[in-house]
Structures are given as structure tokens and as C-alpha cells.
C-alpha positions as CSV (number, residue, x, y, z in Angstrom):
1,X,0.6,-107.8,26.0
2,X,2.9,-107.3,23.0
3,X,4.8,-103.9,22.4
4,X,2.4,-103.1,19.5
5,X,-0.6,-103.6,21.7
6,X,0.9,-101.7,24.5
7,X,1.7,-98.6,22.2
8,X,-1.9,-98.7,21.1
9,X,-3.5,-99.2,24.5
10,X,-1.2,-96.6,26.4
11,X,-2.6,-93.4,24.7
12,X,-6.2,-94.5,25.4
13,X,-5.4,-95.5,29.1
14,X,-3.5,-92.2,29.8
15,X,-6.6,-90.2,28.4
16,X,-8.8,-92.1,30.7
17,X,-6.6,-91.0,33.5
18,X,-6.6,-87.4,32.4
19,X,-3.0,-87.1,31.0
20,X,-4.0,-87.0,27.3
21,X,-0.5,-86.6,25.7
22,X,1.2,-85.2,28.9
23,X,3.6,-88.2,29.5
24,X,6.9,-89.6,28.6
25,X,7.6,-93.2,27.5
26,X,10.5,-95.2,28.1
27,X,11.3,-98.9,27.1
28,X,12.8,-100.9,30.1
29,X,14.5,-104.2,29.6
30,X,15.5,-105.6,32.9
31,X,18.1,-108.4,33.2
32,X,17.5,-109.9,36.3
33,X,20.3,-112.0,37.9
34,X,19.8,-115.6,39.3
35,X,17.2,-115.6,42.1
36,X,17.3,-111.7,42.1
37,X,14.6,-109.8,44.0
38,X,14.3,-106.1,42.8
39,X,12.0,-103.2,43.9
40,X,10.9,-100.5,41.7
41,X,9.6,-97.2,43.2
42,X,6.9,-96.3,40.5
43,X,4.9,-93.8,42.4
44,X,3.3,-91.6,39.9
45,X,4.4,-93.9,37.1
46,X,2.9,-96.8,35.2
47,X,4.9,-100.0,34.1
48,X,3.2,-102.1,31.3
49,X,4.6,-105.7,30.9
50,X,4.9,-106.2,27.3
51,X,5.6,-110.0,27.1
52,X,4.6,-112.9,29.1
53,X,7.6,-113.8,31.3
54,X,8.2,-117.1,32.9
55,X,9.7,-117.8,36.1
56,X,9.2,-114.3,37.3
57,X,6.9,-112.7,39.8
58,X,5.8,-109.0,39.5
59,X,3.7,-107.7,42.2
60,X,2.5,-104.3,42.9
61,X,-0.7,-102.4,44.4
62,X,-2.5,-103.0,41.3
63,X,-2.0,-106.9,41.1
64,X,0.3,-109.6,40.3
65,X,1.8,-111.2,37.3
66,X,3.2,-114.8,38.0
67,X,2.4,-117.6,35.7
68,X,3.3,-120.0,38.4
69,X,0.5,-118.6,40.8
70,X,-2.3,-121.2,41.4
71,X,-4.6,-119.0,43.3
72,X,-4.9,-115.9,41.2
73,X,-7.7,-115.6,38.7
74,X,-6.1,-112.8,36.7
75,X,-2.6,-111.6,35.8
76,X,-2.0,-107.9,35.8
77,X,0.1,-106.4,33.0
78,X,-0.2,-102.8,34.3
79,X,1.7,-102.0,37.5
80,X,2.4,-98.8,39.7
81,X,3.5,-97.8,43.1
82,X,5.9,-100.1,44.7
83,X,6.6,-103.1,42.4
84,X,8.3,-106.1,43.7
85,X,10.3,-108.3,41.0
86,X,11.5,-111.7,41.8
87,X,13.4,-114.1,39.4
88,X,12.6,-117.6,40.3
89,X,15.4,-118.9,37.8
90,X,18.8,-120.2,39.1
91,X,19.9,-118.3,35.9
92,X,19.6,-114.8,34.2
93,X,16.1,-113.9,33.2
94,X,14.7,-111.0,31.1
95,X,11.7,-108.8,31.7
96,X,10.6,-106.0,29.3
97,X,8.2,-103.1,30.3
98,X,7.2,-99.8,28.8
99,X,7.4,-97.1,31.5
100,X,4.9,-94.2,31.3
101,X,5.9,-91.2,33.2
102,X,3.0,-88.6,33.4
103,X,4.4,-85.0,33.2
104,X,3.6,-82.8,36.2
105,X,2.9,-79.2,35.2
106,X,4.9,-76.6,37.3
107,X,3.0,-73.6,38.6
108,X,4.2,-70.4,37.1
109,X,5.1,-67.7,39.5
110,X,3.3,-64.3,39.1
């Protein structure tokens, strides 16, 4: 998914989920160290992978993205909840996401 495609897709997806325009967008460029494993707590958030990343695994409750995975029949670009990221390279790797954070309305006191 390219950045342009993601930016077109996200408003429709958020509307499907009932958020309309009640969300924040952040660009996230992760620089992964050699053989690094990283966990992102993305509960109540959405991460959209904006480019195919080689030698990296992104796994979450919603699916997996790993171009080296032989048993998967689909690669997932949308992730949420606990996201596990693994850099398979013995060198630095880059991973780019768009992070979407829905706004939570605060109840007004009477």
C-alpha cells in the first residue's frame, strides 16, 4: 500500500468503523536495528503499513505481513492491538506506517 493509497483508504475505513473524522494521523518511520524485535502496544489504534517491507515480519491480532512466509495466503497491511515486529536483517531496516488514533470523547460533567 502506498502513502497516497493509504491516505485515500483511511477516511473510508474510519467511517466504516464509526469514527468519521474523529481521529488523528501520524506518520511513523521505524528504524529497526540488526535482528531487532519490537512490540508496539496499539490497542485502540490502527497501524497501516505503507510500503512492502522485505526481511521484516509484522504480526498482530489482525494478521501478518512477512514476504518470506510460505504458509500465509494473504499479507495484512492493517494492524492493531499488540504488534510484534521482527527485523530479519543483520543490518538496519526501515519500516513505514501511518498510525491512526481515534479520538475518544470525554463525557461532560453535569
